[in-house]
Residue, then its C-alpha position, 0 to 999 in steps of 0.5 A: m499499500t506504501a507505493l500508492a502513496d508515492t505521489e500527492e498529485s494523484a491522490p484522489q484517484l488513489v483514495p478508492a484503493i486505498l479505502d478498499a484496502c482498509k475495509t477488506e482488512l477490517a472485514k477480517r474481524i468487524v462484520g458489518q459496522q459500516e457507519m462506525i468504520q466509515g466514522l473511524l477513518m473520517a476521524l483518522i483522516a481529519g486528526g480528530h478523536i472520536l467518542l463511541e457509544g454503545v452497549p457491550g459486546l458491539a465490538k467497539t474495543l476489537a475496532v479501536k484495535s484493529l484500526a491501530d493494527i491497519t495503520g502500524l500505529s502504537f496502541k494502548r488501552i487505558q481501562f478508566t475506573p473510579d480509583l484512577l489517578p492522573a499519573d496512571l495516564t500521563g506518567t509521573l517523576v520517579w526518584e532515582q536513588a543512584s543518580g540522586t536525581f528524578s526521571v521521567r516514567r512516561g504513561p500510555v497516553f504517549a501512544q498514538v492511537i489510545l483507547a479510553d474504555e469506559i471514559n465516563r467512569a473516571p473522576a474530573k481529575v482524570q478527565s483534566a489530565l486528558l484535556e491537555a492531551m487531547e487539545e494541545r497534543q502535550v502533557t505536562i509532567g512536573e514542570t516540563s511539557y512533552p509533546l506527544a506523538d503525530p499522529f495521536f488519536v483518542l478513541a473513547t467509549q462509554n455505555p449508555i445504559e449503565h450509569e452507576g459509578t459513572y461521571i458525566l463528562p464535562e462539555a469541555e471535554l465532549d467538544r474536543f471529540l470531533l465526532k460521536l459514533l452511535i454503535r448499533y446492534p448488528s443484524m440477523e444477517e451479520e449476527t448469523q455470520i459472526l457466529q459462522m465466523a466463530a464456528s470456523q475458529k475465526t474467533l472475534s473476541l479480544k476478552t478470551g485470549e484467542q489468536l485474532p486474525p492477522l491484519q496487514p498495515v495499510l495506512d502508514a504515514a505516507t498513505l495517511r498523507t495521501l488521503r489528507a491531501a485528497a481531502d484537502s483538494v475537494f472544492i467546497d463553495t462559500q454558499i456550502i461553507a455559509y450553510i454550514v455556519s448556519v447550521v451551527a448557528a441555528s443550534r444557538p437559541r440564546s444568540a438567535k436573532a433575525g439574519t442569524v440563520q443564513s439562506k442561499g446567497g447569504r440573504p436572511p430567511g423569511e419570517a416563517v423560517e424564523k418562527a418555525l425555528k423559534e416555536e418548534l426547535y429552540r424550546y428543546i435546546a439549553f446551549g448550542a454548538s461551538p465553532r468547533a462544531s462548524l469546523a468539524l462539519y467543514r472538515c469532514s464533509r469534504i472527507r465525505a465527498l471524498f469517500e463518495g468519489r466526488s471532488f466537490v462538497s454537496p449539502e447532502d454531505v453536510k447533512a450526513v456529517a450533522l449528526p455524528a459532528l453535533r450530537h454531543r455538542i448540543v445541550l438539550s433542555y428539560e423539556a426535550e427530555a420530558e418529551g423523550l427527544d434525543p440530540d438526533a431528532v432535534i438535529s434532524r429537525l434543525l436540518s429540515l428548517v435551515p434553507v439549503p443552497 
């Protein structure tokens, strides 16, 4: 696969072959879960972090480990628990009796791919230690800051049905995740295939200690640069940029004024649209998305267009990445919770109200 990345001039033409190679390798261990796989690859190309949410047994851990294997990047798994300390992540200073000095013992966060398993089980001090690594790509031990490896990729998991002994993730940390992916149950056909693979001794379990099928590294540093160059070459019109800003601005009820939401050509929308936003949407949103959401939509919509084989971004690309890019950045009101609405339902309604260029 390295040969595919020899030139950046033909990057867009090489993308289908690279993506097919990635999916072929991951399919040796992962059955189905195409939405998760596409999200993982999208975030890897964009250089962002991912929050994976799903019940136990849906191959979240296996998917992260497999992704590290096809990239050839160093991988560390950190099991988050209530008794975890910041030094367990970042490392600490160790006194050397022989030399009479302190030496640095680096923690697992210095790997390139980090699996933060059940991230919401660790207290605030541990979450704070992770914030610096995720945003500034560095770790401070003692009085010295140490840069992390490049690329640095955090994939965190959490269980949506078990809340005893967990901590709510701070909004500042949630905002640092590029995407939040919801892992669904497999279809009956996919679950049948899982059993058939297990029966043929191609087990998919990391926890039983059984041998996993080996994967070939197809996303080395050169290939990753090729994909990023291809994404950077995707054209995005100024009207699409205005649409992205309009979608994010429409999620902010406290700053919603006439002209906040833009329509085609940058003109303020009609009174009917403004009225619909205020009457049908804003009572369900306590706090809207930050400018990081606009950046996430901008980056991911270009990569999505690349995955679809196009050299330009369409409004459908923005809509396709809006749910994973926004669902963890919008804080719902008590009224939304009382009516049983989730972020996806609110975002879908928002997309239906904002004028499309």
